[in-house]
Phi, psi and omega in degrees: 000326180304318182289321176300312177303312182295324178295315185295321181297319183291317176298317170305314176304313185292313181296327174292318176296320174298316179300320180296303187289313177293327178293313182297310182303313180299315180294326180291315177300314179298320181291326181272336183075011180290148182283145180217159180298324180245145180298125176303321176301315175301318183290320177299320184291328179292321177297322182292321181295319181300318177300325178287319176297318175301322171304312184297321182296307182303319179304317178294323179290320175299315175304312178304313177295316174299316180299317177304319181293313179299322181261015175053050181273084182281009168286344171274122181307314183297317176294321176301319185276348186222020176207174176197166188295324182273008180295127178301157185301313179309320187280348172299320171297323186291342178298331180304323185248002183289334180245174184289317184289325178288325175292323173297322173293327170296314174308310179300324185283319175296328174291324173295326180293313172309304183299330174298310186297309181308310187289330173293332181267021189297336185292340183301319174201095195300313184290315183293324180287330172295320171303307176300322175303313191286323175298317174304320176301324179298316175300315186293324174309315187294313184287333177283332172297323176293320179293322179286325194239323190259325183214065186287134180275353184252022180294144182268160179301144184298130180077008181285139177241134182308125177091002177276183184285144177226155180306136184296336181205161182266178184277349174092163180284146176307128174312324180296335176270357177268074177214137188309318179304334183283352167286332185254313185302308181300310182299326175299316183294319182288325173304321177287309179301310174293326184297331182286350165305324187292300181298328173299318185291322181295310178301316182291315178297319180291335176280323180300315186271002185051056189294129179283153180071187183244023184293323183298327178295313181302318177295313181296325178295317180298306180301314183297321182299317181293318178294316177305316182292320181294317181292320177297317179297319178298319178298316186282321173300329175293319179294326177290323178297313179304321182291319189271344192243315191283337172077022176254004167092359181232182185229343181213119184240020180054037174292146184303325183280328170302311183304316186301325179279337185281321185297310173299330174301312184297313183289325177297318180292317180299321175304309178307327183277309192288338184289341181288334175290322173294318176297314183274325194238353188064027181256164167060045176288306177303319183301312183297313176305320179283336175297315178298312177299316183293323180299312179298311175302324173296322176297321174294326174296316175297325176293321181296319178297319182286322185254355175268356187063019182290332182230154178273128181196144174300342175268342188279154175272175182301163168307133187213142178290345182288352173299329178296322181302316184288330175300316179293315178296322174297322178296320174294317178298315183294323179295316181298316185292320183290319185296313180297318181293308180306315186291325184245015180300335182292331177293346184261028185292136184280131180276331179228168182232160175296127180267335182202145182281346178251077175204173180295319181307312181292332176289328176286327180288318178297319179304311178308305182307315183292318182296319185291319179299317174300320175299320185289317180298315179294319178302305183310304182304319179294312181279349187299319178300324181285319179295312180299322180294322178290329183273312189255348186083358181235122184284115179254122179277148176243118190264179181307322187300322176301312174295318177299325190281332185254322184286322187298314180293323180295319176296319181290329174287329173298314178297324179294317179292332173301326174276329184289314186311310183297338188274348182255138173282172178288155176075285186200160180221166180258160177300320179303318178292322177297316182294316182299313186281338184258000180297307182296315173307313179300320177296318179296326181294318182283325177299316180295320178299319179292313174299320176298317183292325182293323184274002171113004175285117184243105183292003184225143174222121182064037184080356178243155177297125173269102185301325180296314185282324181299305181300325174297321175293325177289326176291319179293313183290314178298318176302320179296317178300315181296317173303319181292321181295315185287324183290327175292326172299316177292324187290322179295315179292315184287332179292316182297314178299322181298318179290328185283323186259346186066026179267167179283165186302320180294316173302320181291322179293327180291313176301317178304308184291326171293337173282333176215073185304316184299319190280310189280334169297323175298321179293318177300321176298318176299322173292322176300317180296319176299318176301316180296314182299324175295320178294328184286326183291342177297342184298329185293347180246024174293144176235153178212152175213144179222140187200150165282135183237108172281180181297123183069011174284162183228163179216131180258140172203121182061228181275003192249143174241122180257127175246126183275119189247008185155170171221162184207161179228156180206161175205157167213195183291336180268325185198156168256154185214158171238144179239141166253127184256119188237124172274142180250118186248150173218127187062029187074011182243131178286128182247333174186177181232138182236155183224083172299154191222148178234122180250153175236111183280126187296304191297317181269340182070023182253145175271160179212140175266141174243110181286143167256124186236132172237121187253140169226168178302334185278320189191172175247137164263119188237116185237129181243131169268109187268005182109195186243135176290122180299334181280321183257340185080005184267145180294146173252126182242134174235130185238143176235150170242100184256099185294143162072010184304314183308332181297326180300308181295327179286335177298316177304318180297321176293319179298321179297310179302312179299321179295318175300316181295321182296329181279344183284134177296146181286155173295138181290157176304330180287318180291317180299327184285335183288338179284350184251120176300137185304323185284345183253003186296138178230162180305140181293135177283151177305332185286351178262354187271149172068173184235180175265000000 
């Protein structure tokens, strides 16, 4: 399989290079109109077909590596280091992305998959898709060069000869990756990372060809929404993995690799908001182009941080020379972007200007500025250790307190803008309209403040401001105002439809969303974000306790009492494990039993904690078996009570649903009209007009 996989990668590189060169030549001939021996259109079509064939070749290489894992081919160094015979079948697939070479192959395969879909849809707009396909081929050439020469995944053991002796078993998959979500989380994250190559290719191609109109924006928006959704799910799955596996009681630690995935999410979110202004008003054209360029470059930067060994992280790979490859590639991409922009900047002339600071346009602009400020802060904190080491010779790390001190206020201001935007009309608004639209949200805000203070949320402690409780109070109250603002938008529109169609309010709300899926799907996404923020605010009230626990000893945390009632051991071919069995009591009554676990993986010789979590809408009881005290022989148990964590995961569900709604085409005016009986039809209310 090693020879087959290496051959597939070499063929894929040749095909991608042909796609790039032939596609570039064909597009140049079409642009200049020069006569040529071969038809430029035919040459472009051969380039497109080469891209499709390249996808098949990369798929063959990916299949070869997975097959080698399933057949325990330990003559391949990568399989020896990342798999073993007793590894469960789902994790055999995970071996593909558990190491550097395999993860780069996954990247190349996903990029080939996106390119394959794009090239099959080339008749949508032949010339624009030809530009995008050629640019994607350039990106693919870069990754295939690395896979063929810098980080080949099919390298054989040093000195291995066909038919010779090979190790009886492999070193095994990293224990941290032997968790069900790790079969899903990396591919989902990569689908987001790699997917941003597609809107980048469309934006750069449209700029190169001076594409008329805004059709490319609509195409790019759909690709970006899908990619953004994948990246969002990947980030949240990573958060849940960190929460359930690492055993430190949290889900986000501002780790450099976490930051690397968050930064393109911020710029991608900014693009999805500001692109509406280009579609409706012809504004922010240069801004939007550079948002897409920056998002793609940030995905490359994140990959560099992960694979170049530039930062220390539980997620990062070891020190590697391929970081230099990525730095050079990013430099080339940036130079191409700047050159193309300077050459074609006259094509990005803005048709309109901001008319009022109190308008929906201004809210989108402020939203973008805040998102980019957050991105810059996180980028600075992530790169500061590298910069400090280069300047001073000493690596100065930036910890969570820095990010929390700066990012939390920025995030709360973003939540505030999430509620303000829907209440403002386009162009300009009057004081009367502002007063009418903001009354209910302001009431909701102050009612929430009063309720929080009444139930014991205190923004001060020992006469000083408690920043955690203060920010939690702000988060709860602003979230209540935002939810009220969005709910009022739904209620106004649904009430009109209910009167027109004599349907109940729920059916009217569904029809309202179907008439303008983009607008109301966006509102649902905003609701999901607010729900997540409520969950994050619960961190301010976390509790923890740690103790050695002998048989029948107890531990109290919050309303719960934990009693140690026994221990157990188990083993299989992959690992051995120890369990601590704890009965959980509330109000003197046993409500359930939890069994935190400690595993020892045989192939790698590494231990791993398996956390026991019991979730309710109020909080999570989170219990860790940290091992045995060697002096006393007693198990060490650490328990956390983490309020509102379940809201974070539920918020993701709402975000996913809202994104799907926004991707569904709206009902056409004719179809929507058929749903309203002619005798009952009434003039459309302003709340139903227009889109977001």
